[in-house]
mmCIF file as Biopython writes it, N, C-alpha, C and O atoms, coordinates in Angstrom:
data_model
#
loop_
_atom_site.group_PDB
_atom_site.id
_atom_site.type_symbol
_atom_site.label_atom_id
_atom_site.label_alt_id
_atom_site.label_comp_id
_atom_site.label_asym_id
_atom_site.label_entity_id
_atom_site.label_seq_id
_atom_site.pdbx_PDB_ins_code
_atom_site.Cartn_x
_atom_site.Cartn_y
_atom_site.Cartn_z
_atom_site.occupancy
_atom_site.B_iso_or_equiv
_atom_site.auth_seq_id
_atom_site.auth_asym_id
_atom_site.pdbx_PDB_model_num
ATOM 1   N N  . MET A ? 1  ? 0.831  -1.163  0.004   1.0 0.0 1  A 1 
ATOM 2   C CA . MET A ? 1  ? -0.021 -0.001  0.010   1.0 0.0 1  A 1 
ATOM 3   C C  . MET A ? 1  ? 0.911  1.256   0.025   1.0 0.0 1  A 1 
ATOM 4   O O  . MET A ? 1  ? 1.914  1.319   0.736   1.0 0.0 1  A 1 
ATOM 5   N N  . LEU A ? 2  ? 0.518  2.201   -0.776  1.0 0.0 2  A 1 
ATOM 6   C CA . LEU A ? 2  ? 1.318  3.417   -0.917  1.0 0.0 2  A 1 
ATOM 7   C C  . LEU A ? 2  ? 0.666  4.525   -0.097  1.0 0.0 2  A 1 
ATOM 8   O O  . LEU A ? 2  ? -0.505 4.844   -0.305  1.0 0.0 2  A 1 
ATOM 9   N N  . THR A ? 3  ? 1.383  5.084   0.791   1.0 0.0 3  A 1 
ATOM 10  C CA . THR A ? 3  ? 0.887  6.168   1.609   1.0 0.0 3  A 1 
ATOM 11  C C  . THR A ? 3  ? 1.482  7.475   1.094   1.0 0.0 3  A 1 
ATOM 12  O O  . THR A ? 3  ? 2.599  7.493   0.576   1.0 0.0 3  A 1 
ATOM 13  N N  . PRO A ? 4  ? 0.721  8.583   1.240   1.0 0.0 4  A 1 
ATOM 14  C CA . PRO A ? 4  ? 1.264  9.855   0.725   1.0 0.0 4  A 1 
ATOM 15  C C  . PRO A ? 4  ? 2.451  10.337  1.589   1.0 0.0 4  A 1 
ATOM 16  O O  . PRO A ? 4  ? 2.564  10.007  2.770   1.0 0.0 4  A 1 
ATOM 17  N N  . ILE A ? 5  ? 3.301  11.107  0.964   1.0 0.0 5  A 1 
ATOM 18  C CA . ILE A ? 5  ? 4.426  11.625  1.658   1.0 0.0 5  A 1 
ATOM 19  C C  . ILE A ? 5  ? 4.026  12.919  2.376   1.0 0.0 5  A 1 
ATOM 20  O O  . ILE A ? 5  ? 3.455  13.824  1.768   1.0 0.0 5  A 1 
ATOM 21  N N  . LYS A ? 6  ? 4.333  12.993  3.674   1.0 0.0 6  A 1 
ATOM 22  C CA . LYS A ? 6  ? 3.906  14.121  4.492   1.0 0.0 6  A 1 
ATOM 23  C C  . LYS A ? 6  ? 4.914  15.289  4.421   1.0 0.0 6  A 1 
ATOM 24  O O  . LYS A ? 6  ? 6.120  15.084  4.282   1.0 0.0 6  A 1 
ATOM 25  N N  . ASP A ? 7  ? 4.400  16.467  4.517   1.0 0.0 7  A 1 
ATOM 26  C CA . ASP A ? 7  ? 5.284  17.674  4.523   1.0 0.0 7  A 1 
ATOM 27  C C  . ASP A ? 7  ? 5.878  17.837  5.944   1.0 0.0 7  A 1 
ATOM 28  O O  . ASP A ? 7  ? 5.260  17.512  6.957   1.0 0.0 7  A 1 
ATOM 29  N N  . SER A ? 8  ? 7.090  18.349  5.943   1.0 0.0 8  A 1 
ATOM 30  C CA . SER A ? 8  ? 7.764  18.646  7.204   1.0 0.0 8  A 1 
ATOM 31  C C  . SER A ? 8  ? 7.292  20.017  7.658   1.0 0.0 8  A 1 
ATOM 32  O O  . SER A ? 8  ? 6.960  20.877  6.842   1.0 0.0 8  A 1 
ATOM 33  N N  . LYS A ? 9  ? 7.265  20.209  8.983   1.0 0.0 9  A 1 
ATOM 34  C CA . LYS A ? 9  ? 6.881  21.482  9.552   1.0 0.0 9  A 1 
ATOM 35  C C  . LYS A ? 9  ? 8.071  22.487  9.397   1.0 0.0 9  A 1 
ATOM 36  O O  . LYS A ? 9  ? 9.240  22.113  9.494   1.0 0.0 9  A 1 
ATOM 37  N N  . GLY A ? 10 ? 7.729  23.708  9.164   1.0 0.0 10 A 1 
ATOM 38  C CA . GLY A ? 10 ? 8.771  24.776  9.103   1.0 0.0 10 A 1 
ATOM 39  C C  . GLY A ? 10 ? 9.569  24.817  7.867   1.0 0.0 10 A 1 
ATOM 40  O O  . GLY A ? 10 ? 10.681 25.345  7.869   1.0 0.0 10 A 1 
ATOM 41  N N  . VAL A ? 11 ? 9.016  24.244  6.724   1.0 0.0 11 A 1 
ATOM 42  C CA . VAL A ? 11 ? 9.731  24.260  5.457   1.0 0.0 11 A 1 
ATOM 43  C C  . VAL A ? 11 ? 9.214  25.432  4.636   1.0 0.0 11 A 1 
ATOM 44  O O  . VAL A ? 11 ? 8.025  25.751  4.639   1.0 0.0 11 A 1 
ATOM 45  N N  . SER A ? 12 ? 10.150 26.059  3.935   1.0 0.0 12 A 1 
ATOM 46  C CA . SER A ? 12 ? 9.820  27.238  3.133   1.0 0.0 12 A 1 
ATOM 47  C C  . SER A ? 12 ? 8.938  26.834  1.919   1.0 0.0 12 A 1 
ATOM 48  O O  . SER A ? 12 ? 8.846  25.666  1.541   1.0 0.0 12 A 1 
ATOM 49  N N  . ASP A ? 13 ? 8.299  27.871  1.339   1.0 0.0 13 A 1 
ATOM 50  C CA . ASP A ? 13 ? 7.420  27.621  0.211   1.0 0.0 13 A 1 
ATOM 51  C C  . ASP A ? 13 ? 8.174  27.038  -0.959  1.0 0.0 13 A 1 
ATOM 52  O O  . ASP A ? 13 ? 7.627  26.189  -1.662  1.0 0.0 13 A 1 
ATOM 53  N N  . PHE A ? 14 ? 9.451  27.468  -1.212  1.0 0.0 14 A 1 
ATOM 54  C CA . PHE A ? 14 ? 10.258 27.021  -2.261  1.0 0.0 14 A 1 
ATOM 55  C C  . PHE A ? 14 ? 10.404 25.479  -2.184  1.0 0.0 14 A 1 
ATOM 56  O O  . PHE A ? 14 ? 10.207 24.763  -3.166  1.0 0.0 14 A 1 
ATOM 57  N N  . PHE A ? 15 ? 10.750 25.017  -0.994  1.0 0.0 15 A 1 
ATOM 58  C CA . PHE A ? 15 ? 11.033 23.585  -0.772  1.0 0.0 15 A 1 
ATOM 59  C C  . PHE A ? 15 ? 9.686  22.808  -0.851  1.0 0.0 15 A 1 
ATOM 60  O O  . PHE A ? 15 ? 9.647  21.667  -1.310  1.0 0.0 15 A 1 
ATOM 61  N N  . LYS A ? 16 ? 8.628  23.430  -0.409  1.0 0.0 16 A 1 
ATOM 62  C CA . LYS A ? 16 ? 7.293  22.746  -0.546  1.0 0.0 16 A 1 
ATOM 63  C C  . LYS A ? 16 ? 6.928  22.490  -1.969  1.0 0.0 16 A 1 
ATOM 64  O O  . LYS A ? 16 ? 6.451  21.408  -2.310  1.0 0.0 16 A 1 
ATOM 65  N N  . LYS A ? 17 ? 7.156  23.528  -2.859  1.0 0.0 17 A 1 
ATOM 66  C CA . LYS A ? 17 ? 6.875  23.379  -4.270  1.0 0.0 17 A 1 
ATOM 67  C C  . LYS A ? 17 ? 7.817  22.369  -4.929  1.0 0.0 17 A 1 
ATOM 68  O O  . LYS A ? 17 ? 7.403  21.583  -5.781  1.0 0.0 17 A 1 
ATOM 69  N N  . PHE A ? 18 ? 9.114  22.401  -4.514  1.0 0.0 18 A 1 
ATOM 70  C CA . PHE A ? 18 ? 10.107 21.419  -5.068  1.0 0.0 18 A 1 
ATOM 71  C C  . PHE A ? 18 ? 9.708  19.972  -4.650  1.0 0.0 18 A 1 
ATOM 72  O O  . PHE A ? 18 ? 9.777  19.030  -5.439  1.0 0.0 18 A 1 
ATOM 73  N N  . ASN A ? 19 ? 9.293  19.855  -3.384  1.0 0.0 19 A 1 
ATOM 74  C CA . ASN A ? 19 ? 8.861  18.508  -2.862  1.0 0.0 19 A 1 
ATOM 75  C C  . ASN A ? 19 ? 7.641  18.039  -3.599  1.0 0.0 19 A 1 
ATOM 76  O O  . ASN A ? 19 ? 7.525  16.871  -3.970  1.0 0.0 19 A 1 
ATOM 77  N N  . LYS A ? 20 ? 6.738  18.956  -3.804  1.0 0.0 20 A 1 
ATOM 78  C CA . LYS A ? 20 ? 5.443  18.609  -4.481  1.0 0.0 20 A 1 
ATOM 79  C C  . LYS A ? 20 ? 5.751  18.083  -5.879  1.0 0.0 20 A 1 
ATOM 80  O O  . LYS A ? 20 ? 5.217  17.048  -6.277  1.0 0.0 20 A 1 
ATOM 81  N N  . SER A ? 21 ? 6.596  18.771  -6.622  1.0 0.0 21 A 1 
ATOM 82  C CA . SER A ? 21 ? 6.912  18.304  -8.019  1.0 0.0 21 A 1 
ATOM 83  C C  . SER A ? 21 ? 7.623  16.999  -8.003  1.0 0.0 21 A 1 
ATOM 84  O O  . SER A ? 21 ? 7.330  16.136  -8.831  1.0 0.0 21 A 1 
ATOM 85  N N  . SER A ? 22 ? 8.583  16.799  -7.065  1.0 0.0 22 A 1 
ATOM 86  C CA . SER A ? 22 ? 9.253  15.503  -7.008  1.0 0.0 22 A 1 
ATOM 87  C C  . SER A ? 22 ? 8.353  14.411  -6.553  1.0 0.0 22 A 1 
ATOM 88  O O  . SER A ? 22 ? 8.482  13.274  -7.007  1.0 0.0 22 A 1 
ATOM 89  N N  . ASP A ? 23 ? 7.419  14.723  -5.646  1.0 0.0 23 A 1 
ATOM 90  C CA . ASP A ? 23 ? 6.456  13.697  -5.214  1.0 0.0 23 A 1 
ATOM 91  C C  . ASP A ? 23 ? 5.521  13.274  -6.398  1.0 0.0 23 A 1 
ATOM 92  O O  . ASP A ? 23 ? 5.201  12.096  -6.555  1.0 0.0 23 A 1 
ATOM 93  N N  . GLU A ? 24 ? 5.100  14.267  -7.216  1.0 0.0 24 A 1 
ATOM 94  C CA . GLU A ? 24 ? 4.268  13.926  -8.406  1.0 0.0 24 A 1 
ATOM 95  C C  . GLU A ? 24 ? 4.985  13.002  -9.338  1.0 0.0 24 A 1 
ATOM 96  O O  . GLU A ? 24 ? 4.400  12.058  -9.870  1.0 0.0 24 A 1 
ATOM 97  N N  . ILE A ? 25 ? 6.260  13.269  -9.541  1.0 0.0 25 A 1 
ATOM 98  C CA . ILE A ? 25 ? 7.089  12.381  -10.392 1.0 0.0 25 A 1 
ATOM 99  C C  . ILE A ? 25 ? 7.144  10.980  -9.786  1.0 0.0 25 A 1 
ATOM 100 O O  . ILE A ? 25 ? 6.992  9.998   -10.512 1.0 0.0 25 A 1 
ATOM 101 N N  . TYR A ? 26 ? 7.348  10.869  -8.528  1.0 0.0 26 A 1 
ATOM 102 C CA . TYR A ? 26 ? 7.427  9.647   -7.770  1.0 0.0 26 A 1 
ATOM 103 C C  . TYR A ? 26 ? 6.135  8.852   -7.951  1.0 0.0 26 A 1 
ATOM 104 O O  . TYR A ? 26 ? 6.169  7.671   -8.294  1.0 0.0 26 A 1 
ATOM 105 N N  . TYR A ? 27 ? 4.992  9.511   -7.719  1.0 0.0 27 A 1 
ATOM 106 C CA . TYR A ? 27 ? 3.689  8.904   -7.801  1.0 0.0 27 A 1 
ATOM 107 C C  . TYR A ? 27 ? 3.395  8.433   -9.237  1.0 0.0 27 A 1 
ATOM 108 O O  . TYR A ? 27 ? 2.781  7.378   -9.397  1.0 0.0 27 A 1 
ATOM 109 N N  . LYS A ? 28 ? 3.787  9.133   -10.241 1.0 0.0 28 A 1 
ATOM 110 C CA . LYS A ? 28 ? 3.595  8.734   -11.609 1.0 0.0 28 A 1 
ATOM 111 C C  . LYS A ? 28 ? 4.393  7.474   -11.932 1.0 0.0 28 A 1 
ATOM 112 O O  . LYS A ? 28 ? 3.919  6.538   -12.577 1.0 0.0 28 A 1 
ATOM 113 N N  . THR A ? 29 ? 5.610  7.506   -11.455 1.0 0.0 29 A 1 
ATOM 114 C CA . THR A ? 29 ? 6.482  6.351   -11.698 1.0 0.0 29 A 1 
ATOM 115 C C  . THR A ? 29 ? 5.956  5.079   -11.017 1.0 0.0 29 A 1 
ATOM 116 O O  . THR A ? 29 ? 5.933  4.010   -11.626 1.0 0.0 29 A 1 
ATOM 117 N N  . VAL A ? 30 ? 5.546  5.200   -9.790  1.0 0.0 30 A 1 
ATOM 118 C CA . VAL A ? 30 ? 4.936  4.086   -9.089  1.0 0.0 30 A 1 
ATOM 119 C C  . VAL A ? 30 ? 3.706  3.572   -9.779  1.0 0.0 30 A 1 
ATOM 120 O O  . VAL A ? 30 ? 3.497  2.365   -9.897  1.0 0.0 30 A 1 
ATOM 121 N N  . SER A ? 31 ? 2.878  4.514   -10.242 1.0 0.0 31 A 1 
ATOM 122 C CA . SER A ? 31 ? 1.589  4.187   -10.880 1.0 0.0 31 A 1 
ATOM 123 C C  . SER A ? 31 ? 1.885  3.390   -12.184 1.0 0.0 31 A 1 
ATOM 124 O O  . SER A ? 31 ? 1.237  2.384   -12.471 1.0 0.0 31 A 1 
ATOM 125 N N  . ARG A ? 32 ? 2.866  3.867   -12.945 1.0 0.0 32 A 1 
ATOM 126 C CA . ARG A ? 32 ? 3.227  3.151   -14.226 1.0 0.0 32 A 1 
ATOM 127 C C  . ARG A ? 32 ? 3.689  1.711   -13.945 1.0 0.0 32 A 1 
ATOM 128 O O  . ARG A ? 32 ? 3.306  0.758   -14.624 1.0 0.0 32 A 1 
ATOM 129 N N  . ILE A ? 33 ? 4.519  1.610   -12.924 1.0 0.0 33 A 1 
ATOM 130 C CA . ILE A ? 33 ? 5.000  0.220   -12.595 1.0 0.0 33 A 1 
ATOM 131 C C  . ILE A ? 33 ? 3.891  -0.667  -12.152 1.0 0.0 33 A 1 
ATOM 132 O O  . ILE A ? 33 ? 3.785  -1.818  -12.577 1.0 0.0 33 A 1 
ATOM 133 N N  . ARG A ? 34 ? 3.032  -0.116  -11.265 1.0 0.0 34 A 1 
ATOM 134 C CA . ARG A ? 34 ? 1.904  -0.892  -10.702 1.0 0.0 34 A 1 
ATOM 135 C C  . ARG A ? 34 ? 0.963  -1.312  -11.815 1.0 0.0 34 A 1 
ATOM 136 O O  . ARG A ? 34 ? 0.513  -2.458  -11.835 1.0 0.0 34 A 1 
ATOM 137 N N  . GLN A ? 35 ? 0.657  -0.422  -12.735 1.0 0.0 35 A 1 
ATOM 138 C CA . GLN A ? 35 ? -0.289 -0.749  -13.839 1.0 0.0 35 A 1 
ATOM 139 C C  . GLN A ? 35 ? 0.293  -1.811  -14.730 1.0 0.0 35 A 1 
ATOM 140 O O  . GLN A ? 35 ? -0.432 -2.674  -15.227 1.0 0.0 35 A 1 
ATOM 141 N N  . THR A ? 36 ? 1.604  -1.765  -14.945 1.0 0.0 36 A 1 
ATOM 142 C CA . THR A ? 36 ? 2.238  -2.768  -15.811 1.0 0.0 36 A 1 
ATOM 143 C C  . THR A ? 36 ? 2.137  -4.186  -15.173 1.0 0.0 36 A 1 
ATOM 144 O O  . THR A ? 36 ? 1.863  -5.181  -15.843 1.0 0.0 36 A 1 
ATOM 145 N N  . ILE A ? 37 ? 2.373  -4.209  -13.855 1.0 0.0 37 A 1 
ATOM 146 C CA . ILE A ? 37 ? 2.269  -5.459  -13.124 1.0 0.0 37 A 1 
ATOM 147 C C  . ILE A ? 37 ? 0.845  -5.969  -13.120 1.0 0.0 37 A 1 
ATOM 148 O O  . ILE A ? 37 ? 0.623  -7.166  -13.302 1.0 0.0 37 A 1 
ATOM 149 N N  . GLU A ? 38 ? -0.158 -5.065  -12.910 1.0 0.0 38 A 1 
ATOM 150 C CA . GLU A ? 38 ? -1.558 -5.484  -12.932 1.0 0.0 38 A 1 
ATOM 151 C C  . GLU A ? 38 ? -1.934 -6.041  -14.275 1.0 0.0 38 A 1 
ATOM 152 O O  . GLU A ? 38 ? -2.613 -7.065  -14.356 1.0 0.0 38 A 1 
ATOM 153 N N  . LYS A ? 39 ? -1.491 -5.367  -15.364 1.0 0.0 39 A 1 
ATOM 154 C CA . LYS A ? 39 ? -1.777 -5.841  -16.704 1.0 0.0 39 A 1 
ATOM 155 C C  . LYS A ? 39 ? -1.214 -7.251  -16.954 1.0 0.0 39 A 1 
ATOM 156 O O  . LYS A ? 39 ? -1.855 -8.099  -17.575 1.0 0.0 39 A 1 
ATOM 157 N N  . PHE A ? 40 ? -0.022 -7.461  -16.459 1.0 0.0 40 A 1 
ATOM 158 C CA . PHE A ? 40 ? 0.613  -8.808  -16.621 1.0 0.0 40 A 1 
ATOM 159 C C  . PHE A ? 40 ? -0.210 -9.873  -15.909 1.0 0.0 40 A 1 
ATOM 160 O O  . PHE A ? 40 ? -0.517 -10.928 -16.463 1.0 0.0 40 A 1 
ATOM 161 N N  . PHE A ? 41 ? -0.552 -9.566  -14.674 1.0 0.0 41 A 1 
ATOM 162 C CA . PHE A ? 41 ? -1.283 -10.583 -13.882 1.0 0.0 41 A 1 
ATOM 163 C C  . PHE A ? 41 ? -2.685 -10.801 -14.471 1.0 0.0 41 A 1 
ATOM 164 O O  . PHE A ? 41 ? -3.178 -11.929 -14.472 1.0 0.0 41 A 1 
ATOM 165 N N  . ASN A ? 42 ? -3.327 -9.748  -14.968 1.0 0.0 42 A 1 
ATOM 166 C CA . ASN A ? 42 ? -4.613 -9.951  -15.629 1.0 0.0 42 A 1 
ATOM 167 C C  . ASN A ? 42 ? -4.476 -10.847 -16.868 1.0 0.0 42 A 1 
ATOM 168 O O  . ASN A ? 42 ? -5.283 -11.753 -17.075 1.0 0.0 42 A 1 
ATOM 169 N N  . TRP A ? 43 ? -3.451 -10.587 -17.688 1.0 0.0 43 A 1 
ATOM 170 C CA . TRP A ? 43 ? -3.196 -11.394 -18.850 1.0 0.0 43 A 1 
ATOM 171 C C  . TRP A ? 43 ? -2.906 -12.848 -18.418 1.0 0.0 43 A 1 
ATOM 172 O O  . TRP A ? 43 ? -3.396 -13.780 -19.056 1.0 0.0 43 A 1 
ATOM 173 N N  . LEU A ? 44 ? -2.136 -13.051 -17.373 1.0 0.0 44 A 1 
ATOM 174 C CA . LEU A ? 44 ? -1.823 -14.408 -16.862 1.0 0.0 44 A 1 
ATOM 175 C C  . LEU A ? 44 ? -3.041 -15.119 -16.424 1.0 0.0 44 A 1 
ATOM 176 O O  . LEU A ? 44 ? -3.208 -16.304 -16.710 1.0 0.0 44 A 1 
ATOM 177 N N  . ILE A ? 45 ? -3.909 -14.431 -15.733 1.0 0.0 45 A 1 
ATOM 178 C CA . ILE A ? 45 ? -5.194 -15.023 -15.199 1.0 0.0 45 A 1 
ATOM 179 C C  . ILE A ? 45 ? -6.079 -15.441 -16.452 1.0 0.0 45 A 1 
ATOM 180 O O  . ILE A ? 45 ? -6.643 -16.534 -16.497 1.0 0.0 45 A 1 
ATOM 181 N N  . GLN A ? 46 ? -6.158 -14.551 -17.407 1.0 0.0 46 A 1 
ATOM 182 C CA . GLN A ? 46 ? -6.958 -14.869 -18.596 1.0 0.0 46 A 1 
ATOM 183 C C  . GLN A ? 46 ? -6.424 -16.090 -19.289 1.0 0.0 46 A 1 
ATOM 184 O O  . GLN A ? 46 ? -7.195 -16.976 -19.659 1.0 0.0 46 A 1 
ATOM 185 N N  . LYS A ? 47 ? -5.092 -16.163 -19.482 1.0 0.0 47 A 1 
ATOM 186 C CA . LYS A ? 47 ? -4.499 -17.298 -20.225 1.0 0.0 47 A 1 
ATOM 187 C C  . LYS A ? 47 ? -4.559 -18.626 -19.488 1.0 0.0 47 A 1 
ATOM 188 O O  . LYS A ? 47 ? -4.620 -19.688 -20.108 1.0 0.0 47 A 1 
ATOM 189 N N  . SER A ? 48 ? -4.540 -18.561 -18.158 1.0 0.0 48 A 1 
ATOM 190 C CA . SER A ? 48 ? -4.490 -19.797 -17.403 1.0 0.0 48 A 1 
ATOM 191 C C  . SER A ? 48 ? -5.865 -20.132 -16.829 1.0 0.0 48 A 1 
ATOM 192 O O  . SER A ? 48 ? -6.004 -21.169 -16.180 1.0 0.0 48 A 1 
ATOM 193 N N  . ASP A ? 49 ? -6.859 -19.323 -17.035 1.0 0.0 49 A 1 
ATOM 194 C CA . ASP A ? 49 ? -8.201 -19.649 -16.509 1.0 0.0 49 A 1 
ATOM 195 C C  . ASP A ? 49 ? -8.236 -19.950 -15.027 1.0 0.0 49 A 1 
ATOM 196 O O  . ASP A ? 49 ? -8.846 -20.929 -14.598 1.0 0.0 49 A 1 
ATOM 197 N N  . ILE A ? 50 ? -7.587 -19.113 -14.248 1.0 0.0 50 A 1 
ATOM 198 C CA . ILE A ? 50 ? -7.535 -19.358 -12.828 1.0 0.0 50 A 1 
ATOM 199 C C  . ILE A ? 50 ? -8.833 -18.842 -12.215 1.0 0.0 50 A 1 
ATOM 200 O O  . ILE A ? 50 ? -9.025 -18.940 -11.003 1.0 0.0 50 A 1 
#
């Protein structure tokens, strides 16, 4: 399970924006990998009739 990344207290706006953009890249990457794995297992289930 993927939990969101929490902001640290006392961080400037610049670093909040920087962290937000890096977090979005991280979430997109994780999503792409997860979707690929789900597609593979769905294909495997269809081919093997589990």
